[in-house]
C-alpha positions as CSV (number, residue, x, y, z in Angstrom):
1,M,-80.8,-58.6,40.8
2,E,-78.2,-61.2,39.8
3,T,-74.8,-60.0,38.8
4,G,-74.9,-62.4,35.8
5,A,-78.0,-60.7,34.6
6,L,-76.3,-57.3,34.8
7,K,-73.3,-58.6,32.8
8,S,-75.7,-60.0,30.3
9,L,-77.4,-56.7,30.0
10,F,-74.2,-54.9,29.1
11,N,-72.7,-57.7,26.9
12,Q,-75.9,-58.2,25.0
13,K,-75.9,-54.7,23.4
14,T,-72.3,-53.5,23.5
15,T,-69.1,-54.3,21.8
16,Q,-66.2,-53.6,24.2
17,Q,-63.0,-52.2,22.9
18,T,-59.8,-54.2,23.4
19,K,-57.8,-52.8,26.3
20,I,-54.1,-52.8,25.4
21,T,-52.3,-53.7,28.6
22,E,-48.8,-52.5,29.3
23,F,-46.8,-55.3,30.8
24,R,-44.1,-54.3,33.2
25,P,-41.3,-56.3,34.8
26,G,-42.4,-58.0,38.0
27,Q,-46.1,-58.4,37.1
28,I,-47.8,-61.8,37.6
29,I,-50.1,-62.8,34.7
30,N,-52.2,-65.8,33.8
31,G,-52.0,-66.7,30.2
32,K,-52.9,-69.5,27.7
33,I,-50.4,-70.7,25.1
34,I,-52.1,-70.3,21.7
35,K,-49.4,-71.2,19.3
36,L,-45.7,-72.2,19.5
37,F,-42.9,-70.8,17.4
38,P,-39.2,-71.8,17.2
39,D,-36.7,-70.6,19.8
40,Q,-39.2,-70.8,22.6
41,V,-41.3,-67.9,21.2
42,A,-45.1,-68.3,21.7
43,E,-48.4,-66.5,21.0
44,V,-50.0,-66.0,24.4
45,Q,-53.5,-64.9,25.2
46,I,-54.0,-62.8,28.4
47,G,-57.6,-61.9,28.9
48,N,-58.9,-60.6,25.6
49,Q,-55.4,-59.6,24.4
50,K,-53.0,-61.7,22.3
51,M,-49.3,-61.1,22.2
52,V,-46.0,-62.7,21.1
53,A,-43.7,-63.4,24.1
54,Q,-40.3,-65.0,24.7
55,L,-40.5,-68.0,27.0
56,E,-37.7,-69.1,29.3
57,V,-38.6,-72.8,29.1
58,P,-40.5,-75.0,26.6
59,L,-44.2,-75.2,27.2
60,S,-47.3,-76.9,25.7
61,A,-49.9,-75.3,23.5
62,N,-53.5,-74.9,24.7
63,E,-52.4,-74.9,28.3
64,R,-52.7,-72.2,30.9
65,Y,-49.7,-71.0,33.0
66,W,-48.7,-68.4,35.6
67,F,-46.0,-66.1,34.4
68,Q,-43.9,-63.3,35.8
69,V,-42.9,-60.6,33.4
70,Q,-39.1,-60.2,33.1
71,P,-37.0,-57.3,32.0
72,G,-36.0,-57.4,28.3
73,E,-36.0,-55.5,25.0
74,G,-38.4,-56.2,22.1
75,K,-40.8,-59.1,22.9
76,V,-42.3,-59.5,26.4
77,H,-40.2,-62.0,28.3
78,L,-42.2,-64.4,30.5
79,K,-40.8,-66.5,33.4
80,L,-42.8,-69.6,34.3
81,I,-44.1,-69.7,37.9
82,S,-46.4,-72.8,37.7
83,S,-48.9,-74.5,35.5
84,S,-52.5,-73.5,36.3
85,G,-53.6,-76.7,34.5
86,E,-52.0,-78.8,37.2
87,E,-53.0,-77.1,40.4
88,K,-56.1,-75.2,39.5
89,G,-55.3,-72.2,41.6
90,Q,-55.0,-74.2,44.9
91,P,-53.3,-72.6,47.9
92,G,-50.0,-74.2,47.2
93,N,-49.9,-72.6,43.8
94,L,-51.0,-69.2,45.1
95,T,-48.4,-69.4,47.9
96,R,-45.8,-69.8,45.2
97,I,-47.0,-66.6,43.6
98,L,-47.0,-64.7,46.8
99,S,-43.5,-65.9,47.5
100,E,-42.4,-64.2,44.3
101,F,-43.5,-60.9,45.9
102,G,-42.1,-61.7,49.4
103,L,-45.6,-61.7,50.9
104,Q,-46.9,-64.1,53.6
105,P,-49.7,-66.5,52.5
106,T,-52.4,-65.1,54.8
107,K,-56.0,-65.7,53.9
108,E,-56.4,-62.1,52.9
109,N,-53.4,-62.2,50.6
110,L,-54.5,-65.5,49.1
111,D,-58.0,-64.1,48.4
112,L,-56.4,-61.0,46.9
113,V,-54.3,-63.0,44.5
114,R,-57.4,-65.0,43.5
115,F,-59.2,-61.8,42.7
116,F,-56.4,-60.5,40.5
117,I,-56.2,-63.9,38.7
118,K,-60.0,-64.2,38.3
119,E,-60.2,-60.7,36.8
120,Q,-57.0,-61.4,34.7
121,L,-55.4,-58.2,36.0
122,P,-51.6,-57.9,35.9
123,V,-50.2,-57.4,39.4
124,N,-46.8,-56.7,40.9
125,G,-45.5,-56.7,44.4
126,E,-46.0,-53.0,45.0
127,L,-49.6,-53.1,43.7
128,L,-50.4,-56.2,45.8
129,K,-49.1,-54.5,49.0
130,L,-51.1,-51.3,48.3
131,A,-54.3,-53.2,47.5
132,S,-53.9,-55.3,50.7
133,E,-53.5,-52.2,52.8
134,W,-56.4,-50.3,51.1
135,L,-58.8,-53.2,51.6
136,K,-58.1,-53.3,55.3
137,T,-59.6,-49.7,55.6
138,V,-63.0,-50.4,53.9
139,G,-66.2,-51.9,55.2
140,S,-66.9,-54.0,52.1
141,R,-64.1,-56.0,50.6
142,T,-66.2,-56.7,47.5
143,A,-66.8,-53.0,46.8
144,G,-63.1,-52.4,47.5
145,E,-62.0,-55.0,44.9
146,D,-64.4,-53.5,42.4
147,A,-62.8,-50.1,42.9
148,I,-59.3,-51.6,42.4
149,K,-60.5,-53.3,39.2
150,M,-61.8,-50.0,37.8
151,L,-58.6,-48.2,38.7
152,L,-56.6,-50.7,36.6
153,T,-58.9,-51.3,33.7
154,R,-59.7,-47.6,33.2
155,G,-56.0,-46.5,33.4
156,M,-56.7,-44.2,36.4
157,P,-53.9,-43.2,38.8
158,V,-53.2,-46.0,41.3
159,T,-53.4,-43.9,44.4
160,K,-55.2,-44.2,47.7
161,A,-57.3,-41.0,47.0
162,A,-58.5,-42.4,43.6
163,F,-59.3,-45.8,45.3
164,E,-61.3,-44.1,48.1
165,A,-63.2,-42.0,45.5
166,L,-64.2,-45.0,43.4
167,Y,-65.0,-47.1,46.5
168,T,-67.4,-44.4,47.8
169,A,-68.9,-43.8,44.4
170,T,-69.9,-47.5,43.9
171,K,-70.7,-48.6,47.5
172,E,-74.3,-48.9,48.7
173,Q,-74.3,-45.6,50.7
174,S,-76.2,-43.2,48.5
175,L,-75.5,-39.6,47.6
176,V,-78.7,-38.4,49.2
177,M,-77.8,-40.2,52.5
178,L,-74.4,-38.5,52.5
179,L,-76.0,-35.1,51.8
180,E,-78.4,-35.7,54.8
181,Q,-75.6,-36.8,57.1
182,L,-73.5,-33.7,56.3
183,G,-76.5,-31.4,56.8
184,K,-77.1,-33.0,60.2
185,S,-73.5,-32.8,61.2
186,L,-73.3,-29.1,60.5
187,E,-75.4,-28.6,63.7
188,A,-72.1,-29.2,65.5
189,A,-70.1,-26.7,63.5
190,D,-69.5,-23.0,64.1
191,E,-71.6,-20.6,62.1
192,S,-68.9,-19.6,59.6
193,D,-69.7,-18.2,56.1
194,T,-68.8,-21.6,54.7
195,V,-71.2,-23.4,57.0
196,V,-74.1,-21.0,56.3
197,S,-73.6,-21.3,52.5
198,L,-73.3,-25.1,52.6
199,R,-76.4,-25.5,54.7
200,K,-78.3,-23.3,52.3
201,L,-77.1,-25.3,49.3
202,L,-77.9,-28.6,50.9
203,N,-81.5,-27.4,51.7
204,E,-81.9,-26.5,48.0
205,M,-80.3,-29.8,46.7
206,L,-82.2,-32.3,48.8
207,P,-85.5,-33.1,47.0
208,A,-87.5,-32.7,50.1
209,N,-87.2,-32.7,53.8
210,K,-89.2,-35.7,55.1
211,T,-90.7,-33.8,58.0
212,I,-91.6,-30.8,55.8
213,S,-93.1,-33.0,53.1
214,S,-95.0,-35.1,55.6
215,A,-96.4,-32.0,57.2
216,A,-97.5,-30.7,53.8
217,A,-99.4,-34.0,53.2
218,L,-101.1,-33.9,56.5
219,N,-102.0,-30.2,56.2
220,H,-103.8,-31.0,52.9
221,L,-105.8,-33.7,54.6
222,A,-106.7,-31.3,57.4
223,S,-107.9,-28.8,54.8
224,A,-110.0,-31.5,53.2
225,W,-111.7,-32.2,56.5
226,L,-112.3,-28.5,57.5
227,G,-113.2,-27.3,54.0
228,S,-116.0,-29.8,53.2
229,N,-118.9,-31.6,54.6
230,G,-120.5,-35.0,54.1
231,K,-118.5,-38.2,53.1
232,Q,-115.3,-36.4,52.0
233,S,-115.0,-34.5,55.3
234,E,-115.8,-37.7,57.3
235,A,-113.1,-39.7,55.3
236,A,-110.5,-37.0,55.8
237,L,-111.2,-36.9,59.6
238,D,-111.1,-40.7,59.7
239,L,-107.6,-40.7,58.0
240,L,-106.3,-38.0,60.4
241,Q,-107.4,-40.2,63.3
242,Q,-106.1,-43.4,61.7
243,Y,-102.5,-42.1,61.5
244,G,-102.5,-40.3,64.8
245,A,-102.8,-36.7,63.9
246,I,-106.1,-36.4,65.8
247,P,-107.2,-38.5,68.8
248,A,-108.7,-41.7,67.7
249,K,-112.3,-42.6,68.3
250,S,-113.3,-39.0,69.0
251,S,-116.4,-37.5,67.3
252,E,-116.0,-34.5,65.2
253,K,-117.8,-32.5,67.9
254,N,-115.2,-33.5,70.5
255,V,-112.3,-32.8,68.2
256,L,-113.7,-29.3,67.5
257,Q,-114.2,-28.7,71.2
258,Q,-110.6,-29.7,71.9
259,L,-109.3,-27.3,69.2
260,L,-111.4,-24.5,70.6
261,S,-110.2,-25.1,74.1
262,S,-106.5,-25.2,73.0
263,L,-107.0,-22.0,71.0
264,Q,-108.5,-20.2,74.0
265,H,-105.5,-21.1,76.1
266,L,-102.9,-19.8,73.6
267,D,-101.1,-16.6,74.2
268,G,-102.5,-14.3,71.5
269,A,-99.5,-11.9,71.9
270,E,-96.9,-14.5,71.1
271,E,-94.8,-13.3,68.2
272,N,-94.3,-16.7,66.6
273,L,-98.0,-17.5,66.6
274,P,-99.2,-18.1,63.0
275,E,-101.4,-15.3,61.6
276,G,-104.3,-17.7,61.1
277,L,-104.4,-18.6,64.8
278,K,-104.1,-14.9,65.9
279,F,-107.0,-14.1,63.7
280,L,-109.1,-16.9,65.1
281,K,-108.3,-16.0,68.7
282,T,-109.1,-12.3,68.1
283,V,-112.5,-13.1,66.5
284,L,-113.5,-15.5,69.2
285,T,-112.4,-13.1,72.0
286,L,-114.6,-10.3,70.5
287,I,-117.6,-12.6,70.1
288,E,-117.2,-13.8,73.7
289,K,-117.2,-10.1,74.8
290,G,-120.3,-9.4,72.7
291,D,-118.5,-7.2,70.2
292,S,-120.0,-8.8,67.1
293,F,-119.5,-5.6,65.0
294,S,-115.7,-5.6,65.4
295,A,-115.6,-9.4,64.9
296,R,-117.5,-9.0,61.6
297,Q,-115.1,-6.2,60.4
298,I,-112.1,-8.3,61.2
299,M,-113.5,-11.4,59.4
300,A,-114.4,-9.3,56.3
301,S,-110.9,-7.8,56.1
302,F,-109.0,-11.1,56.7
303,I,-111.1,-13.3,54.5
304,N,-110.9,-12.1,50.9
305,D,-114.2,-13.6,49.8
306,K,-117.2,-11.3,49.4
307,S,-119.6,-14.3,49.4
308,F,-118.4,-15.4,52.8
309,P,-121.4,-15.2,55.2
310,V,-119.8,-12.9,57.8
311,N,-123.0,-12.0,59.6
312,D,-124.4,-15.5,59.8
313,L,-121.1,-16.9,61.0
314,A,-120.8,-14.2,63.8
315,D,-124.4,-15.1,65.0
316,S,-123.7,-18.8,65.0
317,L,-120.4,-18.4,66.9
318,H,-122.4,-16.9,69.8
319,F,-123.9,-20.3,70.5
320,I,-120.4,-21.5,71.7
321,F,-120.3,-19.0,74.5
322,D,-124.0,-19.2,75.3
323,R,-123.4,-22.9,76.2
324,A,-120.4,-21.8,78.2
325,N,-122.6,-19.5,80.2
326,G,-125.0,-22.4,81.0
327,K,-127.6,-21.7,78.3
328,D,-128.9,-24.8,76.6
329,T,-128.6,-23.8,72.9
330,N,-127.6,-25.5,69.7
331,T,-123.9,-26.0,70.4
332,Q,-123.5,-28.0,67.2
333,T,-124.3,-24.9,65.2
334,G,-121.6,-23.0,67.0
335,L,-119.0,-25.7,66.5
336,L,-119.8,-26.0,62.8
337,A,-119.4,-22.2,62.4
338,F,-116.0,-22.6,64.2
339,K,-115.0,-25.3,61.7
340,Q,-115.9,-23.0,58.8
341,L,-113.9,-20.2,60.3
342,L,-110.9,-22.6,60.8
343,S,-111.1,-23.5,57.1
344,H,-111.1,-19.9,55.9
345,S,-108.3,-18.8,58.2
346,N,-105.7,-21.0,56.5
347,A,-105.0,-22.5,60.0
348,S,-104.8,-26.1,58.8
349,S,-101.0,-25.9,58.8
350,A,-101.1,-24.8,62.4
351,L,-103.4,-27.5,63.8
352,S,-100.4,-29.3,65.3
353,L,-100.1,-26.5,67.8
354,L,-103.7,-27.1,68.9
355,L,-103.6,-30.9,68.9
356,A,-100.9,-33.5,69.6
357,G,-97.9,-31.3,69.1
358,K,-95.4,-30.8,66.3
359,A,-93.4,-34.1,66.8
360,D,-96.6,-36.3,66.8
361,W,-98.0,-34.3,63.9
362,E,-94.8,-35.0,61.8
363,Q,-94.8,-38.6,62.8
364,A,-98.4,-39.0,61.7
365,G,-97.4,-37.4,58.4
366,L,-94.6,-40.0,57.9
367,K,-97.0,-42.8,58.6
368,L,-99.4,-41.3,56.1
369,L,-96.8,-41.1,53.3
370,E,-95.8,-44.7,53.9
371,A,-99.4,-45.8,53.7
372,A,-99.8,-43.9,50.5
373,G,-96.8,-45.7,49.0
374,R,-98.3,-49.1,50.0
375,Q,-101.7,-48.1,48.6
376,Q,-100.1,-47.1,45.2
377,Q,-98.5,-50.5,45.0
378,A,-101.8,-52.3,45.8
379,G,-103.9,-50.2,43.4
380,T,-106.5,-49.3,46.1
381,V,-109.5,-47.2,45.1
382,G,-112.2,-45.3,47.0
383,M,-112.7,-42.1,48.8
384,H,-110.1,-42.8,51.4
385,A,-107.6,-43.9,48.8
386,Q,-108.2,-40.8,46.7
387,L,-107.7,-38.4,49.7
388,L,-104.5,-40.3,50.7
389,S,-103.1,-40.1,47.1
390,E,-103.9,-36.4,46.9
391,A,-102.3,-35.7,50.3
392,A,-99.1,-37.6,49.3
393,G,-99.0,-35.5,46.1
394,K,-98.6,-32.4,48.2
395,A,-95.3,-33.6,49.5
396,E,-93.3,-31.5,47.0
397,P,-89.6,-31.1,46.3
398,A,-87.7,-28.1,47.7
399,P,-88.7,-24.9,45.8
400,A,-85.2,-24.2,44.5
401,L,-85.3,-27.4,42.5
402,Q,-88.9,-27.1,41.5
403,E,-90.8,-25.2,38.8
404,N,-94.5,-25.2,38.0
405,G,-95.4,-27.5,35.2
406,L,-92.1,-29.4,35.3
407,S,-92.1,-33.2,35.3
408,L,-90.6,-35.4,38.0
409,L,-87.2,-35.4,36.4
410,S,-87.0,-32.5,33.9
411,D,-83.9,-31.5,32.2
412,V,-84.0,-28.2,34.2
413,K,-84.0,-30.1,37.5
414,I,-81.2,-32.4,36.4
415,K,-79.0,-29.5,35.1
416,R,-79.5,-27.6,38.3
417,F,-78.6,-30.5,40.4
418,L,-75.5,-31.4,38.4
419,S,-74.4,-27.8,38.4
420,A,-74.8,-27.7,42.2
421,L,-72.6,-30.8,42.7
422,G,-69.5,-29.0,41.3
423,L,-68.2,-31.8,39.1
424,S,-66.3,-29.1,37.2
425,Y,-64.6,-27.7,40.3
426,E,-61.0,-28.7,39.2
427,H,-61.6,-27.3,35.7
428,H,-62.7,-23.9,37.1
429,L,-59.7,-23.9,39.5
430,S,-57.3,-24.7,36.7
431,E,-58.7,-21.8,34.6
432,I,-58.2,-19.4,37.4
433,M,-54.7,-20.5,38.0
434,K,-54.0,-20.3,34.3
435,D,-55.1,-16.7,34.2
436,G,-53.1,-15.8,37.3
437,E,-55.8,-13.5,38.5
438,V,-57.3,-15.2,41.5
439,G,-59.0,-12.1,42.8
440,K,-60.8,-11.4,39.5
441,T,-62.5,-14.7,39.0
442,Q,-63.8,-17.0,41.8
443,V,-64.6,-20.6,41.8
444,P,-68.4,-20.9,42.0
445,D,-69.9,-22.0,45.3
446,T,-70.8,-25.7,44.7
447,L,-71.2,-28.7,46.9
448,K,-67.6,-29.8,46.2
449,S,-66.0,-26.4,46.6
450,L,-67.8,-25.6,49.8
451,T,-67.2,-29.0,51.3
452,L,-63.5,-28.8,50.6
453,R,-63.4,-25.3,52.0
454,L,-65.2,-26.6,55.1
455,L,-62.6,-29.4,55.6
456,N,-59.8,-26.8,55.4
457,E,-61.4,-24.9,58.3
458,N,-60.6,-27.8,60.6
459,P,-64.2,-28.5,61.7
460,P,-65.3,-30.9,64.5
461,Q,-64.6,-34.6,63.9
462,I,-68.3,-35.4,63.3
463,V,-68.3,-32.9,60.5
464,K,-65.1,-34.4,59.0
465,D,-66.6,-37.9,59.1
466,A,-69.6,-36.7,57.1
467,A,-67.7,-34.4,54.7
468,E,-64.9,-36.7,53.6
469,P,-67.1,-39.5,52.2
470,L,-69.1,-36.9,50.3
471,V,-66.0,-35.5,48.7
472,N,-64.9,-39.0,47.8
473,K,-68.3,-39.7,46.3
474,L,-68.1,-36.6,44.1
475,T,-64.5,-37.3,43.1
476,G,-65.6,-40.9,42.2
477,F,-68.2,-39.5,39.8
478,Q,-65.6,-37.3,38.2
479,L,-63.2,-40.3,37.7
480,L,-65.9,-42.4,36.2
481,S,-67.2,-39.6,33.9
482,Q,-64.3,-39.5,31.5
483,E,-63.7,-39.6,27.7
484,A,-62.8,-43.0,26.3
485,G,-61.6,-42.4,22.8
486,P,-64.6,-40.8,20.9
487,I,-67.0,-41.8,23.6
488,Q,-68.0,-39.4,26.4
489,Q,-69.3,-40.9,29.6
490,L,-71.2,-39.3,32.5
491,V,-71.9,-41.1,35.7
492,V,-74.0,-39.5,38.4
493,Q,-76.8,-40.0,40.9
494,V,-79.9,-37.8,41.0
495,P,-82.4,-37.7,43.9
496,I,-86.1,-38.0,43.1
497,F,-89.2,-37.8,45.3
498,L,-91.8,-40.5,44.8
499,G,-94.9,-41.0,47.0
500,G,-93.4,-39.1,49.9
501,K,-90.2,-41.1,49.8
502,T,-86.7,-39.9,48.7
503,S,-85.4,-42.3,46.0
504,E,-82.3,-42.1,43.9
505,L,-81.6,-42.5,40.2
506,S,-78.1,-43.7,39.2
507,M,-77.5,-42.8,35.6
508,Q,-74.7,-43.6,33.1
509,W,-74.9,-41.7,29.9
510,S,-72.6,-42.6,27.0
511,G,-72.3,-41.1,23.6
512,K,-70.4,-38.9,21.2
513,R,-70.2,-35.1,21.4
514,T,-71.2,-32.9,18.5
515,E,-68.7,-30.7,16.7
516,D,-69.5,-27.8,19.0
517,G,-68.9,-29.9,22.1
518,K,-72.5,-30.6,23.1
519,I,-74.1,-33.9,23.8
520,D,-75.4,-35.6,20.7
521,A,-79.0,-36.4,21.7
522,D,-79.6,-38.3,18.4
523,F,-77.2,-41.1,19.1
524,C,-76.6,-42.2,22.7
525,R,-77.1,-44.8,25.3
526,V,-78.4,-44.2,28.9
527,L,-78.5,-46.8,31.6
528,F,-80.7,-46.0,34.6
529,Y,-80.5,-47.9,38.0
530,L,-83.2,-47.4,40.6
531,K,-83.7,-49.1,44.0
532,L,-87.3,-48.6,44.8
533,Q,-89.2,-49.4,48.0
534,Y,-91.5,-51.9,46.4
535,L,-90.1,-52.8,43.0
536,D,-86.6,-53.1,44.4
537,D,-83.8,-53.1,41.8
538,T,-84.8,-51.8,38.4
539,I,-82.5,-51.2,35.5
540,I,-83.5,-49.4,32.3
541,D,-81.4,-49.6,29.2
542,M,-82.3,-46.8,26.8
543,Q,-80.6,-46.7,23.4
544,V,-81.1,-43.9,20.9
545,Q,-80.2,-44.3,17.2
546,N,-81.1,-41.4,14.9
547,R,-83.7,-40.3,17.5
548,V,-85.3,-43.7,17.4
549,M,-85.5,-45.1,21.0
550,S,-85.4,-48.6,22.2
551,I,-86.0,-49.4,25.9
552,Q,-85.3,-52.5,27.9
553,I,-86.4,-52.8,31.5
554,F,-84.9,-55.4,33.9
555,N,-86.8,-56.1,37.1
556,D,-87.6,-59.2,39.2
557,Q,-91.4,-58.4,39.4
558,P,-93.2,-60.6,36.9
559,D,-96.3,-58.3,36.9
560,L,-94.4,-55.1,36.0
561,K,-95.0,-55.4,32.3
562,K,-98.8,-55.7,32.8
563,M,-98.8,-52.7,35.2
564,A,-96.7,-50.5,32.8
565,E,-98.5,-51.4,29.5
566,Q,-101.2,-48.7,30.0
567,M,-98.4,-46.1,30.2
568,T,-96.8,-47.0,26.9
569,P,-99.1,-44.9,24.7
570,I,-98.4,-41.9,27.0
571,L,-94.7,-42.5,26.7
572,K,-94.9,-42.6,22.9
573,T,-96.9,-39.4,22.8
574,K,-94.5,-37.5,25.2
575,L,-91.5,-38.7,23.2
576,S,-93.1,-37.7,19.9
577,E,-93.5,-34.2,21.3
578,L,-89.7,-34.2,21.8
579,E,-89.3,-35.5,18.2
580,Y,-88.3,-39.0,19.3
581,K,-89.8,-42.2,18.0
582,L,-90.3,-45.1,20.4
583,S,-89.6,-48.4,18.6
584,S,-90.0,-50.8,21.4
585,V,-90.2,-51.4,25.1
586,H,-89.2,-54.8,26.4
587,F,-89.4,-56.2,29.9
588,H,-87.1,-58.8,31.3
589,V,-87.3,-60.8,34.5
590,P,-83.7,-62.0,35.3
591,G,-84.8,-64.4,38.0
592,E,-84.8,-64.5,41.7
593,S,-82.3,-62.3,43.4
594,N,-79.2,-64.0,44.8
595,G,-78.9,-61.6,47.6
596,R,-76.1,-59.6,46.2
597,S,-76.1,-56.1,47.5
598,N,-76.8,-52.9,45.8
599,Q,-73.1,-52.0,45.7
600,R,-72.3,-54.9,43.4
601,S,-75.0,-53.8,41.0
602,L,-73.7,-50.3,41.0
603,S,-70.2,-51.4,40.4
604,E,-71.3,-53.5,37.4
605,L,-73.2,-50.5,36.2
606,Y,-70.3,-48.1,36.5
607,G,-67.6,-50.7,35.7
608,Q,-68.5,-50.8,32.0
609,K,-65.7,-49.0,30.3
610,E,-65.0,-48.3,26.6
611,Y,-67.8,-49.4,24.3
612,Y,-69.5,-48.4,21.1
613,G,-73.0,-47.8,22.4
614,V,-73.9,-45.4,19.7
615,D,-73.1,-47.8,16.8
616,I,-75.8,-50.3,17.6
617,K,-78.6,-50.7,15.0
618,I,-82.1,-51.1,16.3
């Protein structure tokens, strides 16, 4: 999505407050002479700010100049460096500016000065040197410049720690990716209490483990094959073969025979063998030995279904072993009985042990989830499409962040996730230090507190490399989530799970707090940014005025409005249940993407500072 479109989005509905800049001696500024007064006094416009300044030499009105702020009492004193009207920011002009700071006119330094001039940010020699050093340490110069701009425009501490925090918060690398990288790196760490606690928390916070979710989807498909007959069973078997979970081009008879053979070769005494497979092996062993009575008893006790045909099934299973002994009987009847027993033994989740193996089973599940996502985009229908959709729906979030009946992004899920991040870590720490009773109250175990504790334990370098960016990301969210006058702002990323894929929602909430300190849900503005697999960049601008909601959606897909129209009545109904009224939903297509990366979009999203988002009339 174009950067210009993003700027238009924010400027269209917001009135930015004027940022009063404090000018200090040594700073370089670019200003326009608005009005001239006697004694070389002039009204100068610098960015959106106008001021009265004392000039050292006579200048012309309606012209732009480069100035350096000089020491002096009262009015700001400005020393002329050059006329921007003459040289238009060419290298010679920028070189003159760098010389004022005693810096060499390297390409990097020239580009940095251009950045400060373009953004109309006051700069001095010390800041320029710091910025130059910081930008050498980052992978994306654009994201680094955005972080510097936010530091200066938001009045944050100009320190390397704050720069690294904002840089990590706005760059393309997502929070979910950092969580996954840290979790993987912990395999190289010693099993300390901190590592155990952190690993447990990460498993709870991540919306789903891809291999676990893919296995869940595949197991559902296996259950559909084993638990039915006719077209549905055939379609489920066909999908299992299509994605590599079951050997391709094998008849159902051959697949069942392979499962039976693999089961017979399993060690029934193995402790880690699933209960369902132990049950199957025991029953088949008894049938093979001719002990049908014991087999019937075990089946009746294991399968909690009085209508289950225990006697008929035991008789049919004998055909399997009659054929093995050379008798020409109806083997198909025996195999179908085995299939029915498989279905009622809850062994579908253990089929990977009898077929291709765990790794191939998980890989097949990942292919299935990817296909489900493509199918959802294409709007495919039919038996295969229905089964694929149902299987993908079984790829659920981790239990700790999931409750029955909750929506994809419920308030409960968001609150749990935000609480687990530990964005109030410093506040809790200050309260403990204030009380002076460290032993009485402890800082809660959150992602930030545990990760900082881990870094203090001097872990292996691979763990440090994964933990430090995560801490910076969290600190960046904290720096961006600050009060600006009466306006409270919250910036955070929340993982969501869609169609078997982990996606991420970047959210910026702005509004006033009520008298008791709670968020005012009647008057607020929320900006959502999603980068989806097929829809790509999507921005949702939601504004609430007296519980009346207006929504604008920005996306490059021209057909999105048509696809979403059928959901609007449902949205109105759901909002009405929450006592909100939907006034309008508008879709905008900004135009073809100019190739700018996700990090630029995020920096534009987070870079909006003080504004009166709650004072807009719908």
